[in-house]
C-alpha positions as a Markdown table, in Angstrom:
| # | Residue | x | y | z |
|---|---|---|---|---|
| 1 | Met | 9.3 | -11.4 | -25.3 |
| 2 | Lys | 12.4 | -9.2 | -24.5 |
| 3 | Glu | 15.2 | -11.7 | -23.0 |
| 4 | Ile | 16.1 | -8.9 | -20.2 |
| 5 | Leu | 12.7 | -7.2 | -18.7 |
| 6 | Thr | 13.1 | -4.3 | -16.2 |
| 7 | Ile | 9.8 | -4.5 | -14.4 |
| 8 | Ala | 9.2 | -2.4 | -11.3 |
| 9 | Thr | 6.5 | -1.1 | -8.7 |
| 10 | Phe | 5.5 | 2.1 | -7.7 |
| 11 | Asn | 3.4 | 3.8 | -5.1 |
| 12 | Phe | 3.2 | 7.3 | -5.7 |
| 13 | Gln | 1.7 | 8.4 | -3.4 |
| 14 | Asn | -0.6 | 9.1 | -1.2 |
| 15 | Thr | -0.7 | 12.5 | -0.2 |
| 16 | Tyr | -4.1 | 13.8 | -1.1 |
| 17 | His | -4.9 | 17.5 | -2.8 |
| 18 | Pro | -8.0 | 19.1 | -2.9 |
| 19 | Tyr | -7.7 | 19.4 | -6.9 |
| 20 | Gln | -5.5 | 16.4 | -7.7 |
| 21 | Thr | -2.4 | 14.3 | -6.3 |
| 22 | Leu | -0.2 | 15.5 | -8.9 |
| 23 | Lys | 0.1 | 18.5 | -7.2 |
| 24 | Asp | 1.8 | 20.2 | -10.1 |
| 25 | Lys | 3.4 | 18.7 | -13.8 |
| 26 | Ser | 6.9 | 18.8 | -11.6 |
| 27 | Asp | 5.7 | 15.7 | -10.6 |
| 28 | Cys | 4.4 | 13.9 | -13.9 |
| 29 | Tyr | 8.3 | 14.6 | -14.9 |
| 30 | Thr | 9.6 | 13.6 | -12.0 |
| 31 | Phe | 7.6 | 10.4 | -12.4 |
| 32 | Ile | 8.4 | 10.0 | -16.2 |
| 33 | Lys | 11.5 | 10.7 | -15.8 |
| 34 | Phe | 12.1 | 7.6 | -13.1 |
| 35 | Ile | 10.6 | 5.6 | -15.7 |
| 36 | Met | 12.5 | 6.9 | -18.1 |
| 37 | Glu | 16.1 | 6.8 | -16.9 |
| 38 | Asn | 15.6 | 3.1 | -15.0 |
| 39 | Asp | 14.1 | 1.9 | -18.7 |
| 40 | Ile | 11.7 | 0.7 | -17.5 |
| 41 | Asp | 9.8 | -1.8 | -19.7 |
| 42 | Ile | 7.2 | -2.9 | -17.1 |
| 43 | Leu | 5.6 | -0.8 | -14.1 |
| 44 | Gly | 3.1 | -1.2 | -11.6 |
| 45 | Thr | 1.7 | 1.6 | -9.7 |
| 46 | Gln | -0.7 | 2.1 | -6.4 |
| 47 | Glu | -2.1 | 4.4 | -4.3 |
| 48 | Thr | -3.1 | 7.2 | -7.8 |
| 49 | Thr | -6.1 | 8.3 | -9.2 |
| 50 | Leu | -6.4 | 7.9 | -12.7 |
| 51 | Arg | -6.6 | 11.3 | -13.5 |
| 52 | Asn | -3.5 | 12.2 | -12.0 |
| 53 | Leu | -1.6 | 9.0 | -14.4 |
| 54 | Lys | -3.9 | 10.8 | -17.0 |
| 55 | Leu | -1.6 | 14.5 | -16.8 |
| 56 | Cys | 1.7 | 12.2 | -17.6 |
| 57 | Glu | 0.3 | 10.4 | -20.9 |
| 58 | Pro | 0.9 | 12.1 | -23.3 |
| 59 | Ile | 4.5 | 12.2 | -22.7 |
| 60 | Leu | 4.6 | 8.8 | -21.9 |
| 61 | Gln | 3.1 | 8.1 | -25.3 |
| 62 | Glu | 5.5 | 10.4 | -26.5 |
| 63 | Tyr | 8.4 | 8.1 | -25.6 |
| 64 | Gly | 7.0 | 4.8 | -26.6 |
| 65 | Tyr | 4.7 | 3.4 | -23.2 |
| 66 | Lys | 1.4 | 2.9 | -23.3 |
| 67 | Leu | -0.5 | 3.4 | -19.6 |
| 68 | Tyr | -3.7 | 0.9 | -19.0 |
| 69 | Gly | -6.0 | 0.2 | -16.2 |
| 70 | Ser | -9.5 | 1.3 | -14.2 |
| 71 | Gly | -9.6 | 3.4 | -10.9 |
| 72 | Arg | -12.0 | 1.3 | -8.3 |
| 73 | Phe | -15.4 | 3.1 | -8.4 |
| 74 | Lys | -15.5 | 2.4 | -12.6 |
| 75 | Lys | -17.5 | 4.8 | -13.9 |
| 76 | Leu | -18.7 | 6.5 | -10.3 |
| 77 | Gly | -14.9 | 7.9 | -10.1 |
| 78 | Thr | -15.4 | 10.4 | -12.8 |
| 79 | Ile | -17.9 | 12.2 | -9.4 |
| 80 | Tyr | -16.2 | 14.9 | -7.7 |
| 81 | Pro | -15.3 | 14.1 | -4.6 |
| 82 | Ile | -14.9 | 10.4 | -5.1 |
| 83 | Ser | -11.9 | 10.4 | -8.4 |
| 84 | Leu | -10.2 | 12.0 | -5.6 |
| 85 | Ala | -10.0 | 9.0 | -4.2 |
| 86 | Asn | -10.4 | 7.0 | -7.3 |
| 87 | Glu | -7.4 | 5.0 | -7.4 |
| 88 | Thr | -6.1 | 3.1 | -9.7 |
| 89 | Asn | -3.6 | 0.2 | -9.8 |
| 90 | Ser | -1.9 | 1.4 | -13.6 |
| 91 | Ile | 0.1 | -1.3 | -15.4 |
| 92 | Ile | 2.1 | 1.5 | -17.8 |
| 93 | Phe | 4.4 | -0.7 | -20.7 |
| 94 | Lys | 6.5 | 0.1 | -23.9 |
| 95 | Lys | 4.4 | -0.4 | -26.9 |
| 96 | Gly | 4.8 | -3.4 | -28.6 |
| 97 | Leu | 5.1 | -5.2 | -25.7 |
| 98 | Gly | 1.2 | -6.6 | -24.5 |
| 99 | Lys | -2.1 | -8.0 | -25.5 |
| 100 | Gly | -5.6 | -7.5 | -23.3 |
| 101 | Val | -5.0 | -5.2 | -20.5 |
| 102 | Ser | -8.6 | -6.2 | -17.4 |
| 103 | Thr | -9.2 | -5.0 | -14.0 |
| 104 | Thr | -10.9 | -7.7 | -11.5 |
| 105 | Ser | -12.0 | -6.5 | -8.1 |
| 106 | Ile | -11.2 | -8.4 | -5.3 |
| 107 | Pro | -12.5 | -9.1 | -1.6 |
| 108 | Trp | -13.0 | -5.4 | 0.2 |
| 109 | Leu | -16.6 | -6.0 | 2.2 |
| 110 | Gly | -15.5 | -4.8 | 5.8 |
| 111 | Thr | -13.0 | -2.0 | 5.2 |
| 112 | Ala | -13.4 | 1.7 | 3.4 |
| 113 | Phe | -13.1 | 1.3 | 0.0 |
| 114 | Pro | -12.4 | -1.6 | -2.7 |
| 115 | Arg | -10.1 | -2.9 | -4.2 |
| 116 | Ile | -8.5 | -3.8 | -7.7 |
| 117 | Ile | -6.2 | -6.1 | -9.5 |
| 118 | Thr | -5.1 | -5.9 | -13.5 |
| 119 | Arg | -4.2 | -7.6 | -15.8 |
| 120 | Ala | -1.8 | -7.4 | -18.5 |
| 121 | Asp | -1.1 | -10.0 | -20.8 |
| 122 | Phe | 2.3 | -10.2 | -22.5 |
| 123 | Glu | 2.8 | -13.4 | -24.8 |
| 124 | Asp | 2.8 | -16.4 | -22.3 |
| 125 | Ile | 3.3 | -13.8 | -19.4 |
| 126 | Val | 0.8 | -12.7 | -17.4 |
| 127 | Phe | 1.2 | -9.6 | -15.1 |
| 128 | Leu | -0.7 | -8.8 | -12.3 |
| 129 | Asn | -0.9 | -5.4 | -10.4 |
| 130 | Thr | -2.6 | -4.6 | -7.2 |
| 131 | His | -2.9 | -2.7 | -4.0 |
| 132 | Leu | -4.2 | -4.7 | -0.3 |
| 133 | Asp | -6.6 | -3.0 | 2.2 |
| 134 | Asn | -4.3 | -1.3 | 4.9 |
| 135 | Leu | -7.3 | -1.4 | 7.4 |
| 136 | Asn | -8.9 | -5.0 | 8.3 |
| 137 | Pro | -6.2 | -8.2 | 8.7 |
| 138 | Lys | -9.0 | -10.9 | 7.9 |
| 139 | Val | -10.0 | -8.2 | 4.8 |
| 140 | Lys | -6.5 | -8.7 | 3.6 |
| 141 | Ile | -6.5 | -12.9 | 4.5 |
| 142 | Lys | -9.2 | -13.1 | 1.8 |
| 143 | Gln | -7.7 | -10.4 | -1.2 |
| 144 | Leu | -4.0 | -12.4 | -0.7 |
| 145 | Lys | -6.7 | -15.8 | -1.2 |
| 146 | Phe | -7.9 | -14.4 | -3.9 |
| 147 | Ile | -4.8 | -13.5 | -5.5 |
| 148 | Lys | -3.6 | -17.0 | -4.6 |
| 149 | Gln | -6.5 | -18.5 | -6.5 |
| 150 | Met | -6.4 | -16.4 | -9.6 |
| 151 | Ile | -2.5 | -16.8 | -10.1 |
| 152 | Arg | -3.1 | -20.7 | -9.5 |
| 153 | Ser | -5.7 | -20.8 | -13.1 |
| 154 | Leu | -3.7 | -18.7 | -14.9 |
| 155 | Val | -0.5 | -21.4 | -13.9 |
| 156 | Asn | -2.5 | -24.3 | -15.1 |
| 157 | Glu | -3.4 | -22.4 | -17.9 |
| 158 | Asn | 1.0 | -22.0 | -18.4 |
| 159 | Lys | 1.3 | -18.5 | -17.9 |
| 160 | Lys | 4.6 | -17.7 | -16.3 |
| 161 | Ile | 3.1 | -14.4 | -13.7 |
| 162 | Ile | 4.3 | -11.4 | -12.5 |
| 163 | Leu | 3.5 | -9.6 | -9.4 |
| 164 | Thr | 3.3 | -6.6 | -8.2 |
| 165 | Gly | 2.0 | -4.5 | -5.9 |
| 166 | Asp | 1.7 | -2.4 | -2.4 |
| 167 | Phe | 1.0 | -5.5 | -0.3 |
| 168 | Asn | 0.5 | -3.5 | 3.1 |
| 169 | Met | 2.5 | -6.3 | 5.1 |
| 170 | Thr | 5.9 | -7.2 | 5.8 |
| 171 | Leu | 7.8 | -10.5 | 5.7 |
| 172 | Lys | 7.3 | -11.0 | 9.7 |
| 173 | Asn | 3.3 | -10.9 | 8.7 |
| 174 | Lys | 2.2 | -15.2 | 8.8 |
| 175 | Ser | -0.2 | -14.6 | 6.5 |
| 176 | Leu | 2.0 | -13.1 | 4.0 |
| 177 | Lys | 5.0 | -15.8 | 4.7 |
| 178 | Glu | 1.9 | -18.8 | 3.6 |
| 179 | Phe | 1.0 | -16.5 | 0.8 |
| 180 | Ile | 4.9 | -16.3 | -0.3 |
| 181 | Gln | 5.2 | -20.3 | -0.2 |
| 182 | Ser | 2.5 | -21.4 | -1.5 |
| 183 | Leu | 3.4 | -18.7 | -4.4 |
| 184 | Ser | 6.3 | -21.1 | -4.5 |
| 185 | Leu | 4.8 | -24.0 | -4.8 |
| 186 | Leu | 2.8 | -22.7 | -7.9 |
| 187 | Gly | 7.1 | -21.6 | -9.8 |
| 188 | Ile | 6.6 | -18.3 | -8.3 |
| 189 | Lys | 9.0 | -16.8 | -6.2 |
| 190 | Arg | 9.3 | -13.2 | -4.1 |
| 191 | Val | 12.0 | -11.1 | -5.0 |
| 192 | Glu | 14.4 | -10.4 | -2.6 |
| 193 | Ala | 14.2 | -7.1 | -2.0 |
| 194 | Asn | 14.5 | -6.0 | 1.6 |
| 195 | Glu | 14.8 | -2.3 | 2.4 |
| 196 | Asn | 12.4 | -0.5 | 4.4 |
| 197 | Ser | 10.2 | 0.5 | 1.7 |
| 198 | Cys | 8.2 | 3.0 | 2.9 |
| 199 | Arg | 9.2 | 6.2 | 5.2 |
| 200 | Gly | 8.1 | 5.2 | 8.5 |
| 201 | Ile | 7.6 | 1.1 | 8.5 |
| 202 | Asn | 11.5 | 0.5 | 9.9 |
| 203 | Phe | 10.8 | -3.1 | 10.2 |
| 204 | Gly | 10.9 | -4.4 | 6.2 |
| 205 | Pro | 9.2 | -3.6 | 2.9 |
| 206 | Leu | 5.5 | -3.7 | 2.5 |
| 207 | Asp | 5.7 | -3.3 | -1.6 |
| 208 | His | 6.7 | -6.8 | -3.4 |
| 209 | Ile | 7.2 | -8.4 | -6.5 |
| 210 | Phe | 7.2 | -12.0 | -7.5 |
| 211 | Ile | 8.7 | -13.6 | -11.1 |
| 212 | Pro | 9.0 | -17.1 | -12.8 |
| 213 | Asn | 11.2 | -19.6 | -10.7 |
| 214 | Asp | 12.7 | -20.1 | -13.9 |
| 215 | Phe | 13.6 | -15.9 | -14.3 |
| 216 | Glu | 17.5 | -14.7 | -13.3 |
| 217 | Val | 17.3 | -11.3 | -11.0 |
| 218 | Glu | 20.3 | -9.5 | -12.0 |
| 219 | Glu | 20.4 | -6.4 | -10.3 |
| 220 | Ile | 17.3 | -4.9 | -7.7 |
| 221 | Lys | 17.4 | -1.6 | -7.4 |
| 222 | Gln | 15.6 | 0.6 | -4.3 |
| 223 | Pro | 15.9 | 4.6 | -5.2 |
| 224 | Thr | 14.3 | 7.4 | -3.1 |
| 225 | Ile | 11.4 | 9.9 | -4.6 |
| 226 | Ser | 10.6 | 12.7 | -4.1 |
| 227 | Ile | 7.4 | 13.0 | -4.8 |
| 228 | Ser | 6.5 | 9.2 | -2.5 |
| 229 | Asp | 6.0 | 8.4 | 0.7 |
| 230 | His | 7.3 | 5.1 | -0.8 |
| 231 | Lys | 10.0 | 3.5 | -2.2 |
| 232 | Pro | 9.9 | 1.9 | -5.9 |
| 233 | Ile | 11.5 | -1.8 | -6.4 |
| 234 | Ile | 13.7 | -2.1 | -10.0 |
| 235 | Val | 14.6 | -5.7 | -11.0 |
| 236 | Lys | 16.3 | -6.5 | -13.7 |
| 237 | Val | 15.8 | -10.3 | -14.9 |
| 238 | Lys | 16.5 | -13.3 | -17.7 |
| 239 | Thr | 13.7 | -13.9 | -18.6 |
| 240 | Asn | 15.1 | -17.4 | -20.7 |
| 241 | Thr | 13.2 | -16.3 | -22.8 |
| 242 | Lys | 13.9 | -18.7 | -26.7 |
């Protein structure tokens, strides 16, 4: 793994249109420009449907990136109108960095849509990306518990964990506070990106990045990007890889 790694999380965007979430190719180019200008190594995305990310895939490949992930409805996601809500938590990374990628369902019964977590393996690092429920607090607690158990198992395998996502919870949320404390006991810390990460939410970030305790944060950026009501979080870290 690279000694200096730029990782990011970005929820874009949640305005669904009859034909595509990315309203036109200019949105696709804006998204790619964001990746290229910030020289992002690994990016976790939320909310955008898989078919819309596919619009970006040929250009991403041309610039040396691979896009991985499946929608939350699996094979059913190809059926219209299900495809309009077939969210993917894709992971996009530079070619040559990653190994296998897999998608796992997380608890969601009691709310509107299935939720998933996507995993990518990078040597001794496992990158996890997710988007928690936005409606039912009890479901979110179950989802946090599932993710915590998943991470504990990976830590027991001597894996370093990076976790990104839209958690639909700010730092004032008791369940998120307990989750952060639990991860700290597993050697994982939350990156201190504390700006409001979503327009209209004025009491803290909904989007979060967690990294191993021994990763040194060198830079944090939260730019405003026109194609989303969320701000991405971009973190440059020193991995202390020998």
